N, C-alpha and C positions, 0 to 999 in steps of 0.2 A: 653481807650486802646484797647479794646474789637473790635470798628469801625477801630480805625487804622492798627491794625491787619492782617485786609481786603485790605491792601493796600501791603502788604509781602506776599511771596511766602512761602513753605514749607518749603523750604532751609531754608529764612532767618527768619522764625521763630524758627528752630531748632537751628540756630546758636545764636538767643538772650537765648534762654536754655541752652547753653553748656556757655553764657557769665556770666550769671545770677546764676547757679546752680556750675559748675564747674571752674569758676573763682572766681567771687569774694565773693560767701559763704566760698568756699575752703579759700580762702587769706584770708579772715577776721576772720577765726575759728583756723583753725590747723597749717595753715605755719605761721602766726603771732605768736602762742607759741611754734611754734619749733627755730625761729629765736629772740626769745625773748633775749634770750642771750646771743648773736652773739657776742658783741663786749666786754662786762665783761667776758666772760670766753675764752677769746683769751688770752695766754698765751706766754713768750717765754724765752727762758733758759739763760736770763739775769736782771740782775739789773740797767743796765743803764737807769735812768730816760729819756722816751719819745720815747725809744728803738721802744716797743709794738704799739703805736701810730701809727708813720711811717711806722712800718710795716701790723699794720691791714691795713691802709690807701696804701699802695699798694697793698695788697692781695684782697681788696676788693672796688676798687674806688666808688662803689654804691653797696647799701643793696639789697641783692634778689628780698625782698619782696617792695621796691622804685622801684627798676628794672620793677616789676611786673604792681604796678601801674600805674603806667608812664603807659608801654605798653596797660593798660587796657582803660586809658583815651584817648589814642591816637586810637586805635583799633574801638572805641563806639563813636570816634565822625562824622565820615562822617554819623554812624548811626542816632547819633543826629540830622545831618545838614538835613539826607533824611525828617525823620517824622517832623521838623520844616516846610519843603514845603508840607508834609503832613496835616499838622494844618494849613497852610495857605488854602489848599484846602477847606476845611471842612469850612473854615470860610467864603470861598467863595460857600460854597452851600449855607449855611445859606441865604445869602443875596440875590442867585438867586431864595431859595424856597419863601424868603418874598416876592420880586418883584414879580413873579408868581401868587404867593395868591392875591395881593393888584391887579394886572390885571385881576383876574379871577371875581374880585368884581366888575373892571368895566364893563368887559364882561356882568356882569349879569341886569346892568343897560339898555344894549342895544350898547352899545360902540364895536365899531369893530377891536380889539387887536390881532387877531390868529397868523397876523403873527409877534409881538411881541413874544407872547408866543413859535412859534416856534422859533425865535430868542434867547429866554432863552435856550432852548432842545441845540441849536448848540453848546453852550457854554459849556453846562453841556458836550458834547463829548468829545469837544475842551480838558475839563482841565481832563476828565477820571472820569467824575461822572455819573451813570447809576443807573436806579431805581430799587427799591427793595433793597437798599443797596449793589448791586452789583458792583466793583470797577474794570475798567480797565488798567492796566499801561498804559498811551501812550503819546507822547510829551515831555514835563519840566519833567514829572515825571518819565517817564520812564527813559528820561537821568541823570538824579539826583539818580535814584535808581542803573545803572549802574557804574557811576561816585563813588558812596560808597562803591561798592561791590571791585572797582578793586583800591581805595588808602586805604580798608579795608586788602586787599592780600598785597598790597606793603607794611604797617605799619608792619602786621605779619611775612614779610620774612627780611625787613631791623629790628626789634627787634631780632629775631632769631641768624640772622648773629652779632651782637652788640654781644649779649648776650654768643656765642661761640666767638669771639675773647676777650670779658674782663674775663670771668669763663670760658669757654666750659663749658661740660656739664657733671661732677662730680665733685667732692672736696675729695680734699686729705687731710688726718690726721695729716699732718707736711706740712706747710709750711718754706723755704729757704727763710731766708729775711738777702738782704745785702745794708744796706741804712743808712746813718748818721741820728741821732747819734750813732747808733752801733756803737761799737770798732769793731765788727766784723763779720765774716757770722754766724748768728743765726739762731736756728729751734724756728720755732712757732705751738703753738697746737691747732687745733680746735675742738669745742667740738659738738659731735651730727654729724660726716662727712658724716655715712651711712644713717642716718634718711634724712639729707639735702639732698642727692643726691636721694633719691627716691621721695622726693618732686619735686627736679628738673627734672626728667626726667616724673613726672607726669604731671608739667606743660608743659612740650615741646609736648610729647602724643596730651592735650589739644592745643597748640598753632597749631598744625598739624592737629590736626582736623576740625579746626576753617579754616585754609588755604585751606583745602580738601572741606568744603563745600562753602567757598566764590567761589572758580576755579571750582566747578560744578554748581551754580549758577549762576555764570556768563554766562558760557556758553550756559546753558539754557535758558535763558532772551534774549539772545544775538539771538540766535536759534527758540523762541519763535517770538521774532520781527517780524524776517527774515519771516518767515513763513507767519504773518499774512500781511506784506507789499506785499508778493507775490499773497496770495487772495485778494489783496484788501481793508483790513481791516484796514490799518493800519494808514488811514487819512480820520476818518468818517466826519469831518467836511468840506469838499467838498461831499461828500455824500448828508450829509443833507440839505447845500447849495442848494444844486441844489433839491432838493426835495421840498426847499421854495420860490426859487427865482421865480419873477413876470416873465410867459411865456407868449410872445407876442403874440399876434394870429389876423394875418390879415385877417380873414375871420369874417371881422365883417362890409364888406361892403353891401351894398343892389343890386348892380349891378356887370352883371357876363360878362360882354364885353371883354374877353381875360385882366383883367387888372392886370395881376399876381396877382390876390388876389382869389379870390372865384374859384366856382368851375361851368362849366358851366352848371350842372342839379341842380343848388342852387333853391328850393323854391320860391322865387321871383324872378326871370329869366322871362322875360314878350316872349309868345309865338310866335314867328313868322310866320306869311302865308309862304306857299311855295311857292316858287320860288321868294322869297326875301332873302335876304342876310345880315348878322350882318356886320357890319362896324367894325372891328378891327384894333387896334393901336399897333405898335411896339415900345411899352415905355416898359422899360425894368420890366423886372419880381419882381426883391425887390421892385418897387414902388406902395406900396399896397392903399399907400391914395389918390396920385393922378393920376388917372386916366382920359382920355381923354374926356375931356365936351363934345367936338362935336360930339365924333365919339357917345356917348349916347345919344344926341339931332337927329342924323339923325335914333340912332336903333327905336327910340320911332315916328319918324315921319313914318318911315316905317310898325312900326306898326298898325297906325293909318289910314295908307292908305288903 
């Protein structure tokens, strides 16, 4: 997990701390005990069989605890998908490192594997894998991270709206119910409404804090990505490939008779006596290898004379 944290920003680490400490831990301890007698302590001022059950179902279509558990599952799923992408890259890094080690062993035996080693480095840059344990989010990993933050924000807002629509953000001590098989409008009483309201507000604040962290992190990551793109660092693959791409050198010819390739001052250029003029060719400068053979022979004939 220490290596996985390198793939998250500071905001992502704070969000995970809020999730585990103020949501999962609190939900499994204090909140669960506060709602433990939710249905058993729900009483209505009637003896009609089944009336309390239908009134409880109308007042609480889903328990607050189960609703929050469902919320945690939904908001955590994008992060789990992002971590799955991280583990995939870590596995990819292990394979690339193993391949590089094998190539270095072959290189020690005299084989030329420099180009293959540089291609492996290109792949590492492409996947965001850097030396000394440093990781830079780019490419597919960056897109996955931004998508996870966006989905978490959508889920947070969605569950807040659903909670407000179903329950509101306070609990009343008395609920009025009029539903079959109740003979008339009855009053139902909830246990510890004040304590439960405090927990509801606490979970609401935690949700808003998580939403705020997601929004701040989303703007930060997008701003950082645009900044890197402007500075030309967003696509290291093209830079690295340019560094290892083979360069075509047209200066390998031994003659310099204006063949569009070498310079007139090349060390292998024959010196002509005064008064003699080298025969030149009007060929295209892009033709480096197909120089004029007749011009070359005439130049050497002038030199011999």
